[in-house]
All heavy atoms as TSV, in Angstrom:
chain	resi	resn	atom	element	x	y	z
A	1	MET	N	N	26.014	3.266	16.262
A	1	MET	CA	C	25.347	3.396	14.991
A	1	MET	C	C	26.218	4.181	14.006
A	1	MET	O	O	26.306	3.823	12.837
A	1	MET	CB	C	24.004	4.094	15.193
A	1	MET	CG	C	23.181	4.145	13.956
A	1	MET	SD	S	22.745	2.542	13.349
A	1	MET	CE	C	21.046	2.531	13.682
A	2	SER	N	N	26.844	5.237	14.500
A	2	SER	CA	C	27.670	6.041	13.600
A	2	SER	C	C	28.884	5.252	13.113
A	2	SER	O	O	29.368	5.486	12.007
A	2	SER	CB	C	28.110	7.330	14.284
A	2	SER	OG	O	28.927	7.040	15.390
A	3	LEU	N	N	29.368	4.331	13.919
A	3	LEU	CA	C	30.483	3.491	13.492
A	3	LEU	C	C	30.080	2.636	12.290
A	3	LEU	O	O	30.828	2.525	11.314
A	3	LEU	CB	C	30.949	2.599	14.645
A	3	LEU	CG	C	32.072	1.630	14.327
A	3	LEU	CD1	C	33.346	2.392	14.000
A	3	LEU	CD2	C	32.290	0.688	15.484
A	4	PHE	N	N	28.870	2.063	12.334
A	4	PHE	CA	C	28.393	1.242	11.218
A	4	PHE	C	C	28.165	2.079	9.963
A	4	PHE	O	O	28.490	1.651	8.853
A	4	PHE	CB	C	27.115	0.507	11.598
A	4	PHE	CG	C	27.324	-0.556	12.631
A	4	PHE	CD1	C	26.599	-0.538	13.798
A	4	PHE	CD2	C	28.260	-1.556	12.459
A	4	PHE	CE1	C	26.788	-1.516	14.764
A	4	PHE	CE2	C	28.468	-2.527	13.407
A	4	PHE	CZ	C	27.725	-2.510	14.570
A	5	LEU	N	N	27.607	3.274	10.143
A	5	LEU	CA	C	27.381	4.145	8.983
A	5	LEU	C	C	28.696	4.596	8.360
A	5	LEU	O	O	28.839	4.630	7.139
A	5	LEU	CB	C	26.555	5.364	9.386
A	5	LEU	CG	C	25.087	5.092	9.674
A	5	LEU	CD1	C	24.415	6.333	10.243
A	5	LEU	CD2	C	24.378	4.638	8.419
A	6	SER	N	N	29.650	4.938	9.199
A	6	SER	CA	C	30.964	5.355	8.680
A	6	SER	C	C	31.657	4.205	7.960
A	6	SER	O	O	32.255	4.394	6.895
A	6	SER	CB	C	31.839	5.854	9.827
A	6	SER	OG	O	31.269	6.993	10.411
A	7	THR	N	N	31.567	3.015	8.518
A	7	THR	CA	C	32.167	1.846	7.881
A	7	THR	C	C	31.480	1.547	6.545
A	7	THR	O	O	32.148	1.254	5.549
A	7	THR	CB	C	32.070	0.623	8.803
A	7	THR	OG1	O	32.701	0.941	10.042
A	7	THR	CG2	C	32.730	-0.588	8.185
A	8	ALA	N	N	30.176	1.647	6.518
A	8	ALA	CA	C	29.439	1.394	5.277
A	8	ALA	C	C	29.800	2.420	4.208
A	8	ALA	O	O	29.992	2.065	3.040
A	8	ALA	CB	C	27.943	1.418	5.549
A	9	ASP	N	N	29.912	3.689	4.588
A	9	ASP	CA	C	30.299	4.718	3.622
A	9	ASP	C	C	31.723	4.491	3.115
A	9	ASP	O	O	32.000	4.651	1.932
A	9	ASP	CB	C	30.180	6.108	4.233
A	9	ASP	CG	C	28.741	6.572	4.312
A	9	ASP	OD1	O	27.888	6.019	3.584
A	9	ASP	OD2	O	28.471	7.494	5.097
A	10	PHE	N	N	32.623	4.121	4.029
A	10	PHE	CA	C	34.001	3.851	3.612
A	10	PHE	C	C	34.042	2.704	2.609
A	10	PHE	O	O	34.715	2.791	1.574
A	10	PHE	CB	C	34.868	3.519	4.830
A	10	PHE	CG	C	36.253	3.093	4.460
A	10	PHE	CD1	C	37.186	4.025	4.047
A	10	PHE	CD2	C	36.610	1.751	4.491
A	10	PHE	CE1	C	38.467	3.632	3.680
A	10	PHE	CE2	C	37.884	1.348	4.130
A	10	PHE	CZ	C	38.814	2.289	3.728
A	11	MET	N	N	33.322	1.634	2.897
A	11	MET	CA	C	33.316	0.489	1.993
A	11	MET	C	C	32.685	0.844	0.653
A	11	MET	O	O	33.124	0.374	-0.402
A	11	MET	CB	C	32.599	-0.686	2.649
A	11	MET	CG	C	33.349	-1.242	3.836
A	11	MET	SD	S	32.464	-2.529	4.706
A	11	MET	CE	C	32.556	-3.844	3.514
A	12	TYR	N	N	31.638	1.687	0.686
A	12	TYR	CA	C	30.978	2.123	-0.550
A	12	TYR	C	C	31.946	2.907	-1.433
A	12	TYR	O	O	32.100	2.620	-2.615
A	12	TYR	CB	C	29.756	2.964	-0.191
A	12	TYR	CG	C	29.053	3.580	-1.360
A	12	TYR	CD1	C	28.323	2.805	-2.247
A	12	TYR	CD2	C	29.104	4.949	-1.588
A	12	TYR	CE1	C	27.669	3.366	-3.324
A	12	TYR	CE2	C	28.454	5.526	-2.650
A	12	TYR	CZ	C	27.745	4.729	-3.519
A	12	TYR	OH	O	27.101	5.287	-4.580
A	13	PHE	N	N	32.607	3.898	-0.853
A	13	PHE	CA	C	33.520	4.721	-1.647
A	13	PHE	C	C	34.763	3.939	-2.067
A	13	PHE	O	O	35.299	4.164	-3.157
A	13	PHE	CB	C	33.894	5.988	-0.888
A	13	PHE	CG	C	32.746	6.951	-0.767
A	13	PHE	CD1	C	32.304	7.359	0.477
A	13	PHE	CD2	C	32.105	7.434	-1.886
A	13	PHE	CE1	C	31.247	8.230	0.596
A	13	PHE	CE2	C	31.038	8.307	-1.782
A	13	PHE	CZ	C	30.610	8.709	-0.540
A	14	TYR	N	N	35.206	3.024	-1.226
A	14	TYR	CA	C	36.337	2.185	-1.614
A	14	TYR	C	C	35.975	1.305	-2.806
A	14	TYR	O	O	36.747	1.176	-3.750
A	14	TYR	CB	C	36.804	1.319	-0.446
A	14	TYR	CG	C	37.858	0.331	-0.846
A	14	TYR	CD1	C	39.158	0.753	-1.112
A	14	TYR	CD2	C	37.553	-1.019	-0.989
A	14	TYR	CE1	C	40.128	-0.158	-1.507
A	14	TYR	CE2	C	38.523	-1.932	-1.380
A	14	TYR	CZ	C	39.801	-1.490	-1.640
A	14	TYR	OH	O	40.750	-2.386	-2.038
A	15	SER	N	N	34.794	0.710	-2.760
A	15	SER	CA	C	34.393	-0.160	-3.874
A	15	SER	C	C	34.213	0.637	-5.162
A	15	SER	O	O	34.463	0.122	-6.241
A	15	SER	CB	C	33.124	-0.930	-3.523
A	15	SER	OG	O	32.060	-0.037	-3.309
A	16	LEU	N	N	33.802	1.896	-5.054
A	16	LEU	CA	C	33.685	2.716	-6.267
A	16	LEU	C	C	35.052	3.102	-6.819
A	16	LEU	O	O	35.172	3.415	-8.005
A	16	LEU	CB	C	32.867	3.979	-5.975
A	16	LEU	CG	C	31.378	3.763	-5.776
A	16	LEU	CD1	C	30.699	5.086	-5.469
A	16	LEU	CD2	C	30.752	3.121	-6.990
A	17	SER	N	N	36.072	3.095	-5.967
A	17	SER	CA	C	37.403	3.459	-6.441
A	17	SER	C	C	38.078	2.325	-7.210
A	17	SER	O	O	39.071	2.560	-7.877
A	17	SER	CB	C	38.275	3.882	-5.263
A	17	SER	OG	O	38.604	2.761	-4.453
A	18	LEU	N	N	37.546	1.127	-7.110
A	18	LEU	CA	C	38.129	0.001	-7.838
A	18	LEU	C	C	37.882	0.170	-9.336
A	18	LEU	O	O	36.799	0.608	-9.747
A	18	LEU	CB	C	37.542	-1.317	-7.337
A	18	LEU	CG	C	37.812	-1.640	-5.867
A	18	LEU	CD1	C	37.056	-2.893	-5.451
A	18	LEU	CD2	C	39.298	-1.800	-5.634
A	19	PRO	N	N	38.852	-0.183	-10.174
A	19	PRO	CA	C	38.712	0.088	-11.608
A	19	PRO	C	C	37.568	-0.668	-12.293
A	19	PRO	O	O	36.968	-0.161	-13.223
A	19	PRO	CB	C	40.062	-0.330	-12.203
A	19	PRO	CG	C	40.832	-0.963	-11.123
A	19	PRO	CD	C	40.128	-0.753	-9.826
A	20	ASP	N	N	37.269	-1.874	-11.860
A	20	ASP	CA	C	36.230	-2.662	-12.530
A	20	ASP	C	C	34.870	-2.557	-11.856
A	20	ASP	O	O	33.961	-3.318	-12.193
A	20	ASP	CB	C	36.643	-4.135	-12.575
A	20	ASP	CG	C	37.841	-4.359	-13.480
A	20	ASP	OD1	O	38.019	-3.557	-14.414
A	20	ASP	OD2	O	38.591	-5.322	-13.242
A	21	ALA	N	N	34.708	-1.630	-10.927
A	21	ALA	CA	C	33.450	-1.518	-10.183
A	21	ALA	C	C	32.354	-0.952	-11.081
A	21	ALA	O	O	32.571	-0.004	-11.824
A	21	ALA	CB	C	33.635	-0.629	-8.967
A	22	MET	N	N	31.208	-1.585	-11.011
A	22	MET	CA	C	30.040	-1.090	-11.743
A	22	MET	C	C	29.158	-0.350	-10.749
A	22	MET	O	O	28.693	-0.930	-9.768
A	22	MET	CB	C	29.281	-2.250	-12.370
A	22	MET	CG	C	30.080	-2.988	-13.428
A	22	MET	SD	S	29.207	-4.403	-14.085
A	22	MET	CE	C	27.833	-3.625	-14.885
A	23	ILE	N	N	28.938	0.938	-11.006
A	23	ILE	CA	C	28.224	1.764	-10.041
A	23	ILE	C	C	26.793	1.299	-9.842
A	23	ILE	O	O	26.242	1.409	-8.746
A	23	ILE	CB	C	28.280	3.250	-10.434
A	23	ILE	CG1	C	27.790	4.097	-9.277
A	23	ILE	CG2	C	27.477	3.510	-11.679
A	23	ILE	CD1	C	28.162	5.531	-9.348
A	24	SER	N	N	26.192	0.728	-10.867
A	24	SER	CA	C	24.812	0.264	-10.711
A	24	SER	C	C	24.728	-0.895	-9.728
A	24	SER	O	O	23.804	-0.972	-8.920
A	24	SER	CB	C	24.217	-0.129	-12.064
A	24	SER	OG	O	24.942	-1.203	-12.617
A	25	ILE	N	N	25.701	-1.777	-9.755
A	25	ILE	CA	C	25.696	-2.921	-8.842
A	25	ILE	C	C	26.027	-2.471	-7.422
A	25	ILE	O	O	25.374	-2.883	-6.455
A	25	ILE	CB	C	26.698	-3.994	-9.318
A	25	ILE	CG1	C	26.336	-4.488	-10.711
A	25	ILE	CG2	C	26.760	-5.141	-8.329
A	25	ILE	CD1	C	24.964	-5.131	-10.799
A	26	VAL	N	N	27.023	-1.610	-7.294
A	26	VAL	CA	C	27.407	-1.126	-5.962
A	26	VAL	C	C	26.256	-0.342	-5.334
A	26	VAL	O	O	25.944	-0.506	-4.153
A	26	VAL	CB	C	28.688	-0.276	-6.054
A	26	VAL	CG1	C	29.020	0.344	-4.722
A	26	VAL	CG2	C	29.852	-1.109	-6.553
A	27	SER	N	N	25.616	0.488	-6.113
A	27	SER	CA	C	24.481	1.258	-5.599
A	27	SER	C	C	23.318	0.345	-5.234
A	27	SER	O	O	22.619	0.586	-4.243
A	27	SER	CB	C	24.036	2.277	-6.646
A	27	SER	OG	O	22.936	2.994	-6.193
A	28	MET	N	N	23.116	-0.708	-6.022
A	28	MET	CA	C	22.036	-1.647	-5.740
A	28	MET	C	C	22.264	-2.345	-4.402
A	28	MET	O	O	21.335	-2.488	-3.598
A	28	MET	CB	C	21.953	-2.685	-6.857
A	28	MET	CG	C	20.920	-3.760	-6.621
A	28	MET	SD	S	20.827	-4.949	-7.959
A	28	MET	CE	C	22.432	-5.711	-7.883
A	29	ILE	N	N	23.476	-2.729	-4.138
A	29	ILE	CA	C	23.781	-3.385	-2.867
A	29	ILE	C	C	23.570	-2.413	-1.715
A	29	ILE	O	O	23.025	-2.761	-0.671
A	29	ILE	CB	C	25.216	-3.943	-2.890
A	29	ILE	CG1	C	25.296	-5.091	-3.887
A	29	ILE	CG2	C	25.657	-4.385	-1.500
A	29	ILE	CD1	C	26.688	-5.553	-4.181
A	30	ARG	N	N	23.968	-1.168	-1.925
A	30	ARG	CA	C	23.784	-0.168	-0.863
A	30	ARG	C	C	22.304	0.089	-0.600
A	30	ARG	O	O	21.882	0.279	0.535
A	30	ARG	CB	C	24.489	1.122	-1.248
A	30	ARG	CG	C	24.483	2.127	-0.137
A	30	ARG	CD	C	25.348	3.285	-0.438
A	30	ARG	NE	N	25.416	4.162	0.722
A	30	ARG	CZ	C	26.059	5.279	0.740
A	30	ARG	NH1	N	26.699	5.669	-0.331
A	30	ARG	NH2	N	26.060	6.027	1.812
A	31	ARG	N	N	21.501	0.107	-1.630
A	31	ARG	CA	C	20.065	0.355	-1.457
A	31	ARG	C	C	19.339	-0.850	-0.880
A	31	ARG	O	O	18.183	-0.752	-0.492
A	31	ARG	CB	C	19.421	0.755	-2.783
A	31	ARG	CG	C	19.898	2.053	-3.329
A	31	ARG	CD	C	19.551	3.196	-2.408
A	31	ARG	NE	N	20.418	4.330	-2.667
A	31	ARG	CZ	C	21.002	5.048	-1.738
A	31	ARG	NH1	N	20.843	4.759	-0.474
A	31	ARG	NH2	N	21.773	6.044	-2.051
A	32	GLY	N	N	19.995	-1.970	-0.826
A	32	GLY	CA	C	19.394	-3.163	-0.216
A	32	GLY	C	C	19.119	-2.994	1.268
A	32	GLY	O	O	18.352	-3.755	1.859
A	33	SER	N	N	19.705	-1.978	1.875
A	33	SER	CA	C	19.459	-1.724	3.296
A	33	SER	C	C	18.022	-1.293	3.558
A	33	SER	O	O	17.574	-1.299	4.710
A	33	SER	CB	C	20.417	-0.652	3.806
A	33	SER	OG	O	20.152	0.585	3.180
A	34	VAL	N	N	17.293	-0.952	2.508
A	34	VAL	CA	C	15.892	-0.572	2.657
A	34	VAL	C	C	15.083	-1.733	3.238
A	34	VAL	O	O	14.144	-1.525	3.997
A	34	VAL	CB	C	15.320	-0.127	1.290
A	34	VAL	CG1	C	13.841	0.150	1.359
A	34	VAL	CG2	C	16.067	1.077	0.787
A	35	ILE	N	N	15.466	-2.940	2.898
A	35	ILE	CA	C	14.768	-4.126	3.402
A	35	ILE	C	C	14.887	-4.203	4.917
A	35	ILE	O	O	13.902	-4.441	5.629
A	35	ILE	CB	C	15.335	-5.404	2.746
A	35	ILE	CG1	C	15.148	-5.348	1.245
A	35	ILE	CG2	C	14.704	-6.646	3.336
A	35	ILE	CD1	C	15.932	-6.389	0.496
A	36	VAL	N	N	16.093	-3.963	5.422
A	36	VAL	CA	C	16.317	-3.997	6.866
A	36	VAL	C	C	15.510	-2.905	7.555
A	36	VAL	O	O	14.872	-3.135	8.591
A	36	VAL	CB	C	17.825	-3.865	7.179
A	36	VAL	CG1	C	18.068	-3.790	8.669
A	36	VAL	CG2	C	18.596	-5.003	6.565
A	37	SER	N	N	15.498	-1.714	6.983
A	37	SER	CA	C	14.736	-0.607	7.565
A	37	SER	C	C	13.242	-0.919	7.605
A	37	SER	O	O	12.561	-0.615	8.591
A	37	SER	CB	C	14.965	0.674	6.762
A	37	SER	OG	O	16.316	1.005	6.744
A	38	PHE	N	N	12.740	-1.497	6.530
A	38	PHE	CA	C	11.318	-1.834	6.481
A	38	PHE	C	C	10.962	-2.865	7.552
A	38	PHE	O	O	9.995	-2.700	8.298
A	38	PHE	CB	C	10.952	-2.368	5.097
A	38	PHE	CG	C	9.534	-2.845	4.988
A	38	PHE	CD1	C	8.508	-1.939	4.819
A	38	PHE	CD2	C	9.223	-4.197	5.068
A	38	PHE	CE1	C	7.194	-2.370	4.720
A	38	PHE	CE2	C	7.926	-4.639	4.975
A	38	PHE	CZ	C	6.908	-3.719	4.802
A	39	LEU	N	N	11.750	-3.924	7.631
A	39	LEU	CA	C	11.462	-4.972	8.616
A	39	LEU	C	C	11.602	-4.462	10.046
A	39	LEU	O	O	10.784	-4.791	10.911
A	39	LEU	CB	C	12.386	-6.173	8.384
A	39	LEU	CG	C	12.155	-6.940	7.094
A	39	LEU	CD1	C	13.215	-8.023	6.923
A	39	LEU	CD2	C	10.769	-7.545	7.079
A	40	PHE	N	N	12.621	-3.661	10.296
A	40	PHE	CA	C	12.814	-3.120	11.639
A	40	PHE	C	C	11.655	-2.216	12.026
A	40	PHE	O	O	11.134	-2.290	13.141
A	40	PHE	CB	C	14.146	-2.356	11.702
A	40	PHE	CG	C	14.574	-2.014	13.090
A	40	PHE	CD1	C	15.243	-2.943	13.859
A	40	PHE	CD2	C	14.307	-0.768	13.621
A	40	PHE	CE1	C	15.646	-2.637	15.143
A	40	PHE	CE2	C	14.708	-0.447	14.901
A	40	PHE	CZ	C	15.378	-1.376	15.664
A	41	GLY	N	N	11.223	-1.370	11.104
A	41	GLY	CA	C	10.089	-0.484	11.382
A	41	GLY	C	C	8.798	-1.246	11.580
A	41	GLY	O	O	7.976	-0.890	12.428
A	42	ALA	N	N	8.615	-2.291	10.822
A	42	ALA	CA	C	7.374	-3.069	10.929
A	42	ALA	C	C	7.328	-3.879	12.220
A	42	ALA	O	O	6.287	-3.938	12.885
A	42	ALA	CB	C	7.237	-3.992	9.726
A	43	LEU	N	N	8.436	-4.490	12.585
A	43	LEU	CA	C	8.445	-5.374	13.746
A	43	LEU	C	C	8.600	-4.646	15.073
A	43	LEU	O	O	7.918	-4.973	16.045
A	43	LEU	CB	C	9.554	-6.418	13.597
A	43	LEU	CG	C	9.407	-7.381	12.423
A	43	LEU	CD1	C	10.628	-8.278	12.319
A	43	LEU	CD2	C	8.150	-8.214	12.557
A	44	PHE	N	N	9.482	-3.666	15.118
A	44	PHE	CA	C	9.787	-3.037	16.393
A	44	PHE	C	C	9.005	-1.755	16.656
A	44	PHE	O	O	8.687	-1.443	17.793
A	44	PHE	CB	C	11.285	-2.753	16.505
A	44	PHE	CG	C	12.099	-3.995	16.605
A	44	PHE	CD1	C	12.850	-4.432	15.533
A	44	PHE	CD2	C	12.109	-4.745	17.766
A	44	PHE	CE1	C	13.608	-5.591	15.606
A	44	PHE	CE2	C	12.859	-5.910	17.856
A	44	PHE	CZ	C	13.606	-6.326	16.774
A	45	PHE	N	N	8.700	-0.991	15.606
A	45	PHE	CA	C	8.004	0.270	15.797
A	45	PHE	C	C	6.518	0.195	15.475
A	45	PHE	O	O	5.801	1.178	15.636
A	45	PHE	CB	C	8.656	1.374	14.959
A	45	PHE	CG	C	10.041	1.721	15.414
A	45	PHE	CD1	C	11.086	1.741	14.515
A	45	PHE	CD2	C	10.302	2.029	16.732
A	45	PHE	CE1	C	12.359	2.063	14.919
A	45	PHE	CE2	C	11.572	2.347	17.156
A	45	PHE	CZ	C	12.607	2.365	16.245
A	46	ARG	N	N	6.074	-0.956	14.987
A	46	ARG	CA	C	4.654	-1.149	14.656
A	46	ARG	C	C	4.121	-0.015	13.767
A	46	ARG	O	O	3.115	0.607	14.066
A	46	ARG	CB	C	3.803	-1.238	15.917
A	46	ARG	CG	C	4.262	-2.238	16.938
A	46	ARG	CD	C	3.849	-3.624	16.532
A	46	ARG	NE	N	4.167	-4.532	17.652
A	46	ARG	CZ	C	4.696	-5.708	17.484
A	46	ARG	NH1	N	4.922	-6.143	16.280
A	46	ARG	NH2	N	4.963	-6.470	18.501
A	47	GLU	N	N	4.835	0.246	12.693
A	47	GLU	CA	C	4.453	1.331	11.799
A	47	GLU	C	C	3.118	1.046	11.124
A	47	GLU	O	O	2.727	-0.095	10.931
A	47	GLU	CB	C	5.526	1.546	10.739
A	47	GLU	CG	C	6.771	2.180	11.280
A	47	GLU	CD	C	7.700	2.624	10.173
A	47	GLU	OE1	O	7.252	2.738	9.015
A	47	GLU	OE2	O	8.866	2.876	10.477
A	48	LYS	N	N	2.454	2.108	10.759
A	48	LYS	CA	C	1.173	2.021	10.060
A	48	LYS	C	C	1.432	2.011	8.550
A	48	LYS	O	O	2.537	2.236	8.089
A	48	LYS	CB	C	0.309	3.224	10.428
A	48	LYS	CG	C	0.117	3.430	11.912
A	48	LYS	CD	C	-1.107	2.710	12.385
A	48	LYS	CE	C	-1.457	3.089	13.808
A	48	LYS	NZ	N	-0.895	2.252	14.811
A	49	ASN	N	N	0.380	1.776	7.792
A	49	ASN	CA	C	0.418	1.784	6.324
A	49	ASN	C	C	1.464	0.824	5.762
A	49	ASN	O	O	2.192	1.148	4.836
A	49	ASN	CB	C	0.685	3.195	5.791
A	49	ASN	CG	C	-0.378	4.170	6.212
A	49	ASN	OD1	O	-1.551	3.832	6.308
A	49	ASN	ND2	N	0.033	5.396	6.477
A	50	LEU	N	N	1.528	-0.366	6.317
A	50	LEU	CA	C	2.530	-1.332	5.854
A	50	LEU	C	C	2.258	-1.810	4.434
A	50	LEU	O	O	3.195	-2.126	3.706
A	50	LEU	CB	C	2.602	-2.524	6.801
A	50	LEU	CG	C	3.320	-2.267	8.121
A	50	LEU	CD1	C	3.330	-3.521	8.967
A	50	LEU	CD2	C	4.727	-1.770	7.885
A	51	LYS	N	N	0.998	-1.847	4.035
A	51	LYS	CA	C	0.696	-2.301	2.671
A	51	LYS	C	C	1.262	-1.326	1.649
A	51	LYS	O	O	1.859	-1.747	0.657
A	51	LYS	CB	C	-0.812	-2.456	2.474
A	51	LYS	CG	C	-1.368	-3.661	3.170
A	51	LYS	CD	C	-2.839	-3.841	2.860
A	51	LYS	CE	C	-3.362	-5.050	3.615
A	51	LYS	NZ	N	-4.782	-5.280	3.361
A	52	ALA	N	N	1.089	-0.032	1.882
A	52	ALA	CA	C	1.623	0.971	0.959
A	52	ALA	C	C	3.149	0.945	0.955
A	52	ALA	O	O	3.782	1.037	-0.100
A	52	ALA	CB	C	1.123	2.357	1.328
A	53	LYS	N	N	3.738	0.792	2.127
A	53	LYS	CA	C	5.201	0.746	2.215
A	53	LYS	C	C	5.748	-0.541	1.623
A	53	LYS	O	O	6.822	-0.540	1.009
A	53	LYS	CB	C	5.644	0.904	3.661
A	53	LYS	CG	C	5.359	2.293	4.193
A	53	LYS	CD	C	5.707	2.426	5.654
A	53	LYS	CE	C	5.313	3.812	6.143
A	53	LYS	NZ	N	5.611	4.005	7.543
A	54	ALA	N	N	5.025	-1.633	1.763
A	54	ALA	CA	C	5.447	-2.895	1.160
A	54	ALA	C	C	5.391	-2.800	-0.363
A	54	ALA	O	O	6.260	-3.343	-1.056
A	54	ALA	CB	C	4.580	-4.038	1.658
A	55	PHE	N	N	4.395	-2.114	-0.881
A	55	PHE	CA	C	4.305	-1.909	-2.328
A	55	PHE	C	C	5.497	-1.100	-2.824
A	55	PHE	O	O	6.117	-1.438	-3.846
A	55	PHE	CB	C	2.991	-1.210	-2.688
A	55	PHE	CG	C	2.842	-0.928	-4.147
A	55	PHE	CD1	C	2.593	-1.955	-5.043
A	55	PHE	CD2	C	2.967	0.363	-4.629
A	55	PHE	CE1	C	2.473	-1.702	-6.400
A	55	PHE	CE2	C	2.848	0.628	-5.979
A	55	PHE	CZ	C	2.604	-0.399	-6.866
A	56	ASP	N	N	5.841	-0.031	-2.101
A	56	ASP	CA	C	7.003	0.769	-2.478
A	56	ASP	C	C	8.286	-0.045	-2.396
A	56	ASP	O	O	9.160	0.074	-3.255
A	56	ASP	CB	C	7.113	2.004	-1.575
A	56	ASP	CG	C	5.950	2.961	-1.771
A	56	ASP	OD1	O	5.311	2.916	-2.839
A	56	ASP	OD2	O	5.684	3.749	-0.851
A	57	LEU	N	N	8.400	-0.860	-1.362
A	57	LEU	CA	C	9.571	-1.718	-1.220
A	57	LEU	C	C	9.644	-2.715	-2.374
A	57	LEU	O	O	10.726	-2.985	-2.903
A	57	LEU	CB	C	9.532	-2.454	0.117
A	57	LEU	CG	C	10.672	-3.429	0.384
A	57	LEU	CD1	C	11.999	-2.699	0.454
A	57	LEU	CD2	C	10.411	-4.196	1.664
A	58	ALA	N	N	8.510	-3.245	-2.784
A	58	ALA	CA	C	8.480	-4.183	-3.912
A	58	ALA	C	C	8.954	-3.502	-5.194
A	58	ALA	O	O	9.674	-4.116	-5.996
A	58	ALA	CB	C	7.077	-4.745	-4.087
A	59	LEU	N	N	8.596	-2.234	-5.382
A	59	LEU	CA	C	9.064	-1.505	-6.563
A	59	LEU	C	C	10.575	-1.295	-6.518
A	59	LEU	O	O	11.251	-1.418	-7.544
A	59	LEU	CB	C	8.344	-0.164	-6.677
A	59	LEU	CG	C	6.863	-0.235	-7.040
A	59	LEU	CD1	C	6.254	1.162	-7.053
A	59	LEU	CD2	C	6.665	-0.911	-8.377
A	60	VAL	N	N	11.102	-0.992	-5.344
A	60	VAL	CA	C	12.554	-0.838	-5.201
A	60	VAL	C	C	13.250	-2.161	-5.503
A	60	VAL	O	O	14.250	-2.198	-6.224
A	60	VAL	CB	C	12.904	-0.326	-3.787
A	60	VAL	CG1	C	14.393	-0.400	-3.537
A	60	VAL	CG2	C	12.416	1.090	-3.591
A	61	LEU	N	N	12.719	-3.248	-4.967
A	61	LEU	CA	C	13.310	-4.566	-5.217
A	61	LEU	C	C	13.213	-4.951	-6.693
A	61	LEU	O	O	14.145	-5.552	-7.241
A	61	LEU	CB	C	12.645	-5.623	-4.344
A	61	LEU	CG	C	12.912	-5.491	-2.840
A	61	LEU	CD1	C	12.100	-6.524	-2.078
A	61	LEU	CD2	C	14.378	-5.626	-2.555
A	62	LEU	N	N	12.111	-4.604	-7.323
A	62	LEU	CA	C	11.959	-4.880	-8.753
A	62	LEU	C	C	13.002	-4.108	-9.553
A	62	LEU	O	O	13.605	-4.655	-10.493
A	62	LEU	CB	C	10.544	-4.521	-9.209
A	62	LEU	CG	C	10.192	-4.815	-10.654
A	62	LEU	CD1	C	10.219	-6.318	-10.901
A	62	LEU	CD2	C	8.823	-4.253	-10.986
A	63	GLY	N	N	13.227	-2.861	-9.185
A	63	GLY	CA	C	14.272	-2.079	-9.842
A	63	GLY	C	C	15.645	-2.689	-9.644
A	63	GLY	O	O	16.477	-2.703	-10.557
A	64	MET	N	N	15.896	-3.212	-8.444
A	64	MET	CA	C	17.171	-3.860	-8.178
A	64	MET	C	C	17.337	-5.111	-9.028
A	64	MET	O	O	18.425	-5.393	-9.540
A	64	MET	CB	C	17.286	-4.203	-6.691
A	64	MET	CG	C	17.473	-3.001	-5.814
A	64	MET	SD	S	17.364	-3.350	-4.057
A	64	MET	CE	C	18.672	-4.522	-3.819
A	65	ILE	N	N	16.254	-5.856	-9.208
A	65	ILE	CA	C	16.308	-7.051	-10.044
A	65	ILE	C	C	16.596	-6.677	-11.492
A	65	ILE	O	O	17.417	-7.316	-12.159
A	65	ILE	CB	C	14.991	-7.854	-9.919
A	65	ILE	CG1	C	14.890	-8.470	-8.528
A	65	ILE	CG2	C	14.881	-8.914	-10.997
A	65	ILE	CD1	C	13.541	-9.058	-8.202
A	66	PHE	N	N	15.951	-5.609	-11.970
A	66	PHE	CA	C	16.204	-5.172	-13.355
A	66	PHE	C	C	17.640	-4.713	-13.530
A	66	PHE	O	O	18.258	-4.957	-14.572
A	66	PHE	CB	C	15.237	-4.083	-13.765
A	66	PHE	CG	C	13.851	-4.569	-14.071
A	66	PHE	CD1	C	12.739	-3.803	-13.740
A	66	PHE	CD2	C	13.635	-5.794	-14.666
A	66	PHE	CE1	C	11.471	-4.239	-14.032
A	66	PHE	CE2	C	12.372	-6.249	-14.961
A	66	PHE	CZ	C	11.275	-5.477	-14.631
A	67	LEU	N	N	18.189	-4.028	-12.537
A	67	LEU	CA	C	19.596	-3.628	-12.616
A	67	LEU	C	C	20.510	-4.832	-12.660
A	67	LEU	O	O	21.489	-4.870	-13.391
A	67	LEU	CB	C	19.969	-2.748	-11.417
A	67	LEU	CG	C	19.585	-1.283	-11.513
A	67	LEU	CD1	C	19.877	-0.596	-10.191
A	67	LEU	CD2	C	20.337	-0.610	-12.626
A	68	TYR	N	N	20.187	-5.842	-11.860
A	68	TYR	CA	C	20.993	-7.056	-11.847
A	68	TYR	C	C	20.937	-7.762	-13.196
A	68	TYR	O	O	21.974	-8.184	-13.730
A	68	TYR	CB	C	20.527	-7.978	-10.731
A	68	TYR	CG	C	21.230	-9.307	-10.705
A	68	TYR	CD1	C	22.555	-9.387	-10.274
A	68	TYR	CD2	C	20.604	-10.463	-11.149
A	68	TYR	CE1	C	23.225	-10.594	-10.279
A	68	TYR	CE2	C	21.263	-11.672	-11.134
A	68	TYR	CZ	C	22.574	-11.746	-10.702
A	68	TYR	OH	O	23.229	-12.938	-10.719
A	69	ILE	N	N	19.732	-7.892	-13.739
A	69	ILE	CA	C	19.582	-8.551	-15.037
A	69	ILE	C	C	20.291	-7.746	-16.146
A	69	ILE	O	O	20.951	-8.316	-17.015
A	69	ILE	CB	C	18.085	-8.751	-15.375
A	69	ILE	CG1	C	17.481	-9.785	-14.409
A	69	ILE	CG2	C	17.900	-9.181	-16.823
A	69	ILE	CD1	C	15.979	-9.875	-14.493
A	70	GLY	N	N	20.165	-6.429	-16.077
A	70	GLY	CA	C	20.789	-5.589	-17.089
A	70	GLY	C	C	22.301	-5.561	-17.030
A	70	GLY	O	O	22.968	-5.239	-18.012
A	71	SER	N	N	22.873	-5.910	-15.892
A	71	SER	CA	C	24.322	-5.880	-15.758
A	71	SER	C	C	24.987	-7.144	-16.294
A	71	SER	O	O	26.205	-7.188	-16.415
A	71	SER	CB	C	24.722	-5.666	-14.303
A	71	SER	OG	O	24.372	-6.800	-13.530
A	72	LYS	N	N	24.196	-8.158	-16.576
A	72	LYS	CA	C	24.771	-9.424	-17.073
A	72	LYS	C	C	25.015	-9.360	-18.553
A	72	LYS	O	O	24.540	-8.692	-19.315
A	72	LYS	CB	C	23.843	-10.591	-16.742
A	72	LYS	CG	C	23.936	-10.956	-15.314
A	72	LYS	CD	C	23.226	-12.256	-15.087
A	72	LYS	CE	C	23.598	-12.756	-13.715
A	72	LYS	NZ	N	23.278	-14.125	-13.525
């Protein structure tokens, strides 16, 4: 697990070092991992309050969509 986290951090900081990198887009891609966490918690850990967490996830995704639209 630490290998994946270290690789993800390296790729994140490398992409920010590129001259044409837009931090809003790079950050949006990094925050997309919330979807994986939500699905993993729902399917494997049988977490409670999925409706409230799904609503929060929808707000995060909506923010990501607005960032994408605003970057064009």
